[in-house]
C-alpha positions as a printed NumPy array, in Angstrom:
array([[ -0.038,   0.223,  -0.112],
       [  0.98 ,   3.693,  -0.337],
       [  2.716,   5.487,   2.234],
       [ -0.436,   7.575,   2.563],
       [ -3.292,   5.698,   4.343],
       [ -5.49 ,   6.048,   1.649],
       [ -5.11 ,   3.073,  -0.781],
       [ -3.558,   3.53 ,  -4.02 ],
       [ -6.629,   2.262,  -6.04 ],
       [ -9.05 ,   4.947,  -4.059],
       [ -6.581,   7.536,  -4.989],
       [ -7.97 ,  10.608,  -7.328],
       [ -5.943,  11.355, -10.865],
       [ -4.51 ,  14.307,  -9.209],
       [ -3.259,  12.441,  -5.879],
       [ -1.764,   9.94 ,  -7.817],
       [  0.169,  12.077,  -9.927],
       [  1.381,  13.667,  -6.451],
       [  2.481,  10.257,  -5.206],
       [  3.981,   9.997,  -8.183],
       [  6.335,  13.049,  -8.05 ],
       [  7.14 ,  12.636,  -4.449],
       [  8.431,   9.543,  -4.879],
       [ 10.63 ,   9.761,  -8.065],
       [ 11.896,  12.989,  -6.914],
       [ 12.805,  11.142,  -3.524],
       [ 15.955,   9.166,  -4.485],
       [ 16.822,   7.641,  -1.035],
       [ 13.32 ,   5.532,  -1.729],
       [ 13.974,   1.813,  -2.699],
       [ 12.339,   2.603,  -6.507],
       [ 15.744,   3.823,  -7.25 ],
       [ 17.763,   0.988,  -5.321],
       [ 17.444,  -2.411,  -7.28 ],
       [ 19.368,  -3.854,  -4.495],
       [ 17.141,  -2.605,  -1.699],
       [ 14.776,  -5.453,  -0.121],
       [ 11.852,  -3.379,  -1.042],
       [ 12.699,  -2.488,  -4.554],
       [ 10.106,  -4.636,  -6.304],
       [  7.432,  -3.517,  -4.366],
       [  8.026,   0.049,  -4.798],
       [  8.317,  -0.326,  -8.566],
       [  4.955,  -2.323,  -8.436],
       [  3.029,   0.601,  -6.366],
       [  4.293,   3.14 ,  -8.859],
       [  3.195,   1.298, -11.582],
       [ -0.347,   0.901, -10.031],
       [  0.008,   4.823,  -9.312],
       [  0.582,   5.209, -13.201],
       [ -2.623,   3.454, -13.731],
       [ -4.625,   5.63 , -11.696],
       [ -2.822,   8.888, -12.723],
       [ -2.623,   7.861, -16.327],
       [ -5.733,   5.742, -17.187],
       [ -6.019,   6.652, -20.812],
       [ -2.673,   5.803, -21.835],
       [ -1.969,   2.439, -19.735],
       [ -0.345,   1.478, -16.557],
       [  2.957,   1.828, -18.152],
       [  5.183,   4.707, -17.87 ],
       [  7.152,   3.12 , -20.874],
       [  7.496,  -0.027, -23.033],
       [ 10.896,  -1.336, -21.424],
       [ 12.519,  -1.278, -24.257],
       [ 15.737,   0.128, -22.338],
       [ 15.838,  -2.025, -20.067],
       [ 15.727,  -5.147, -22.361],
       [ 18.165,  -3.886, -23.989],
       [ 20.561,  -2.959, -21.028],
       [ 19.529,  -6.653, -19.948],
       [ 21.158,  -7.886, -23.55 ],
       [ 24.096,  -5.845, -22.711],
       [ 23.529,  -2.832, -24.853],
       [ 25.391,   0.28 , -24.601],
       [ 23.923,   3.749, -24.963],
       [ 25.45 ,   4.126, -28.275],
       [ 23.778,   0.674, -29.413],
       [ 20.4  ,   2.349, -28.301],
       [ 20.978,   5.548, -29.557],
       [ 21.727,   4.186, -33.263],
       [ 18.486,   1.857, -33.326],
       [ 16.756,   4.951, -32.425],
       [ 18.046,   6.926, -35.455],
       [ 17.486,   4.027, -37.582],
       [ 13.727,   4.214, -36.266],
       [ 13.512,   7.618, -37.633],
       [ 13.809,   8.631, -33.804]])
């Protein structure tokens, strides 16, 4: 559950957006430390907050392409080259 008393599912769009801003601007939170024991929980909660804050756009803040490429060992240069090929 979110840090507040109110469950994420009961938040308004504005409350969810505020909570996302709060969490993502605090670099001491588990969201920014993949080795933190609460990292997965924090990421899941931020995902749920996105579902509430941006229902018309879907739950995912991005498609995960950069994460997939990073896992495959792609460098920033590789990612930039791929973007150029796709007209980005």
